[in-house]
C-alpha positions in Angstrom: 55.3 79.9 116.0 58.1 77.9 114.3 61.7 78.7 114.7 63.3 80.8 112.0 65.3 79.0 109.3 68.9 80.1 109.5 71.5 80.1 106.7 75.2 80.9 107.0 76.6 82.0 103.6 80.3 81.3 103.4 82.1 78.2 104.6 85.4 79.6 105.5 86.7 79.4 109.0 84.4 82.2 110.4 81.3 81.0 108.6 81.9 77.4 109.7 82.4 78.5 113.2 79.2 80.5 113.3 77.3 77.6 111.9 78.8 75.3 114.5 78.0 77.7 117.3 74.3 78.0 116.2 73.9 74.3 115.5 75.7 72.9 118.6 72.3 72.6 120.5 70.7 70.8 117.6 69.3 73.8 115.8 69.2 73.1 112.0 71.6 75.4 110.1 72.2 75.6 106.4 75.8 76.3 105.4 76.5 77.5 101.9 79.9 76.7 100.4 80.9 78.0 97.0 82.6 74.7 96.1 80.2 71.7 95.7 83.0 69.3 96.7 83.4 71.2 100.0 79.7 71.0 100.7 79.7 67.3 100.0 82.7 66.7 102.3 81.1 68.7 105.2 77.9 66.6 104.9 79.8 63.3 104.7 82.5 63.9 107.3 81.0 66.6 109.5 84.3 68.4 109.2 85.7 71.4 107.2 89.3 70.3 106.8 90.5 73.1 104.6 89.3 76.0 106.7 88.5 74.8 110.3 90.2 71.5 110.9 90.0 71.7 114.7 86.2 71.4 114.8 83.9 68.4 114.5 80.7 69.8 113.2 77.2 69.2 114.5 75.1 66.8 112.3 72.4 69.5 112.4 74.5 71.5 109.9 73.6 70.7 106.3 75.9 72.2 103.6 74.9 73.2 100.2 76.3 74.9 97.2 72.9 76.2 96.0 72.4 79.9 96.8 68.6 79.5 96.2 68.4 77.3 99.3 70.0 80.0 101.5 67.8 82.7 99.9 64.7 80.8 101.0 65.7 81.0 104.7 64.4 83.6 107.2 67.8 84.8 108.4 71.1 84.7 106.5 74.4 85.4 108.1 76.6 86.7 105.2 80.2 85.6 105.9 81.8 85.8 102.5 84.9 87.9 102.2 84.1 91.6 102.0 85.3 92.0 98.5 83.0 89.3 97.3 79.8 90.3 99.1 78.2 92.1 96.2 79.0 89.3 93.8 77.3 86.7 96.1 74.3 88.9 96.8 73.8 89.5 93.1 73.9 85.8 92.4 71.1 85.1 95.0 67.6 84.7 93.5 66.2 86.5 96.4 67.2 87.7 99.9 65.9 86.7 103.4 64.1 89.3 105.4 67.0 89.5 107.9 70.6 89.8 106.6 73.4 89.8 109.1 76.7 91.0 107.7 79.7 89.2 109.3 82.5 90.2 107.0 84.9 93.0 108.1 86.1 95.4 105.4 85.4 98.2 103.0 84.6 97.7 99.3 87.6 98.4 97.1 86.9 100.8 94.2 83.7 102.3 95.8 84.6 102.9 99.4 81.3 101.6 100.5 80.7 99.9 103.9 79.2 96.4 103.7 75.8 97.7 105.0 75.7 100.2 102.1 76.4 97.4 99.6 73.7 95.2 101.1 71.1 97.9 101.3 71.6 98.7 97.7 71.3 95.1 96.6 68.5 94.0 99.0 66.3 97.0 99.6 63.5 94.9 101.0 65.7 93.2 103.6 66.6 94.5 107.1 70.3 94.7 107.6 72.3 93.9 110.7 76.0 93.8 111.5 77.7 91.2 113.7 81.2 92.2 114.8 83.5 91.8 117.7 86.5 89.9 119.2 85.7 86.5 117.7 88.5 84.1 116.8 86.8 81.4 114.8 88.4 78.4 116.4 87.3 79.6 119.9 83.7 80.2 118.8 83.5 76.8 117.3 84.9 75.2 120.5 82.1 76.9 122.5 84.5 79.2 124.4 82.8 82.3 125.9 82.4 85.1 123.3 80.6 88.4 123.2 80.0 90.6 120.1 78.1 93.7 118.9 74.9 93.0 117.0 74.0 96.3 115.3 70.5 96.3 113.9 69.3 98.6 111.2 65.8 97.6 112.0 66.1 98.7 115.6 64.6 97.0 118.6 62.2 94.9 116.6 64.9 93.3 114.6 67.1 92.9 117.7 64.3 91.0 119.3 64.1 88.6 116.4 67.9 88.1 115.9 69.1 88.0 119.5 66.8 85.1 120.2 67.9 83.3 117.1 71.7 84.0 117.5 72.4 84.1 121.3 73.7 80.9 122.9 75.0 80.2 126.4 78.6 80.9 125.4 77.8 83.5 122.6 76.4 86.8 123.9 75.4 89.6 121.5 75.0 93.2 122.7 72.5 95.5 121.0 73.5 98.6 118.9 71.7 100.5 116.2 75.0 102.0 114.9 75.7 100.1 111.7 78.5 102.4 110.6 80.3 102.2 114.0 80.1 98.4 114.1 81.6 98.1 110.6 84.2 100.8 110.9 85.6 99.2 114.0 86.0 95.8 112.3 87.5 97.3 109.1 90.0 99.6 110.7 91.2 97.1 113.3 92.3 94.7 110.5 94.7 97.3 109.2 96.0 98.1 112.6 96.5 94.4 113.3 98.9 94.2 110.3 100.8 97.1 111.8 101.1 95.3 115.2 102.3 92.2 113.4 105.0 94.2 111.8 106.1 95.4 115.3 106.4 91.7 116.3 108.2 90.8 113.1 110.7 93.6 113.6 111.1 92.6 117.3 110.4 96.2 118.4 108.9 95.1 121.8 105.7 95.3 123.8 106.0 99.0 124.5 105.9 99.7 120.8 102.9 97.4 120.3 100.9 99.0 123.1 101.7 102.5 121.8 100.6 101.5 118.3 97.3 100.0 119.6 96.5 103.3 121.5 97.5 105.5 118.6 95.7 103.3 116.2 92.5 103.5 118.3 92.8 107.3 118.1 92.9 106.9 114.3 89.8 104.7 114.4 87.9 107.2 116.5 88.8 110.1 114.1 87.8 108.1 111.0 84.6 106.9 112.7 83.6 110.4 113.6 84.1 111.6 110.1 81.8 108.9 108.7 79.1 109.4 111.4 79.9 106.5 113.8 79.4 106.9 117.5 82.4 107.0 119.7 80.6 104.8 122.3 80.2 102.1 119.6 83.9 102.1 118.8 84.8 102.0 122.5 82.9 98.7 122.7 83.3 95.1 121.5 83.3 95.8 117.8 86.0 98.5 118.1 88.4 98.5 121.0 87.5 94.9 122.0 88.3 93.5 118.5 91.4 95.7 118.2 93.0 94.3 121.4 92.3 90.7 120.3 93.6 90.9 116.8 96.6 93.0 117.6 98.0 90.5 120.0 98.0 87.0 118.5 99.2 85.1 115.4 95.8 83.5 115.4 94.8 86.7 113.6 95.4 86.4 109.9 96.1 90.1 109.7 98.6 90.0 112.6 100.4 87.0 111.1 100.5 88.8 107.7 102.1 91.9 109.4 104.6 89.7 111.2 105.7 88.1 107.9 106.1 91.6 106.4 108.2 92.7 109.4 110.4 89.7 108.9 111.1 90.9 105.4 108.8 88.7 103.2 107.4 90.1 100.0 103.8 91.2 100.3 103.0 89.8 96.8 104.3 86.4 97.7 102.4 86.4 101.0 99.1 87.3 99.4 99.5 84.8 96.6 100.3 81.9 99.0 97.4 82.4 101.4 94.3 80.2 101.4 92.4 82.4 103.8 91.9 86.2 103.3 93.7 88.8 105.5 91.0 91.5 104.9 93.2 94.3 106.2 95.4 93.9 103.1 92.4 94.8 100.9 91.1 97.4 103.3 94.3 99.4 103.7 94.4 101.1 100.3 90.7 102.1 100.3 90.9 103.2 103.9 94.0 105.3 103.0 92.0 107.0 100.2 88.9 107.6 102.3 90.9 109.1 105.1 92.5 111.5 102.6 89.1 112.3 101.1 87.7 113.2 104.5 90.8 115.0 105.7 91.4 112.5 108.5 95.0 111.9 109.7 95.7 108.2 109.8 99.5 107.8 109.8 99.5 104.2 110.9 97.1 103.2 108.1 99.2 105.2 105.7 102.3 103.2 106.9 100.5 99.9 106.3 99.5 101.0 102.9 103.2 101.7 102.1 104.2 98.3 103.4 101.7 96.5 101.2 103.1 98.4 98.2 106.6 97.0 99.0 108.3 99.6 101.2 110.8 98.0 103.6 109.3 97.5 107.1 112.3 99.0 109.0 112.2 102.1 106.8 108.4 102.6 107.3 108.7 102.1 111.1 111.6 104.7 111.2 109.5 107.2 109.3 106.5 106.7 111.6 108.6 107.3 114.7 110.1 110.5 113.1 106.8 112.3 112.7 106.6 115.7 114.4 105.9 115.7 118.1 102.4 116.8 119.1 99.8 116.9 121.9 98.3 113.4 122.4 94.7 114.5 122.4 95.1 116.1 119.0 97.7 113.9 117.3 
């Protein structure tokens, strides 16, 4: 039986890192880039200077700007920004049998999780979600990484995908909780912005640790309301990813929050960024969904205020002034 043909759709930092991880042992990987000039540069130089300049890419990666080539593969890892997933899927002439969603976010305007978007647009495909504590530059460098691979197709899909994706330094763990895997990744992006604000305001490590713990409580409440399992959110795609992205400027969301805490204008920050801080797009829709489901998410609400231009010091003061409550219920 021949090996499955693998495509990675999206040549940003994370998509390029995944392609490099999969291709490092010589496995052929097709990498789709929206810009033809970027695809040509990757093929000629084996580098992606705009998005992942630290990595020299395997020659077994072939870049293309033709979506039809990616659609013809057996497995596609969809690594486009969350807000562009529907657009890219609609532009594909067909869809591989196995679609692995790697973007972390909630669709603005609809409130749909990425697996809901993909299921609607590719009803014949089986959907999986790959999520966890995965800085792109470390994955590309072959440093040890573990992630949740949630398979809508259950054990049969897991058997196919785990063999195709696992590598000596990249270890997936099975789940069948698509909602849990996605909610963890989406909510932690917003919480990482909040932790960056703590850093920017120089509020200290006590404050950051408290925010991580209280943010995790918000993640659990929201997940429960949308049908996610608490055990999923306690794993790599929830707590694991939260700890990573709330503690390093290598996180785009943390660095955005740090700049907000230092007093920079959110409009200027978003306009100047080449790479996407997904939490900035997720915060407003997460705020709306939490209200719709009657879930208290004061940290998410605070980030939403910040992104609308409220001063960071004022928002932090208001958050600290909330009524005292029992920890298990707050």
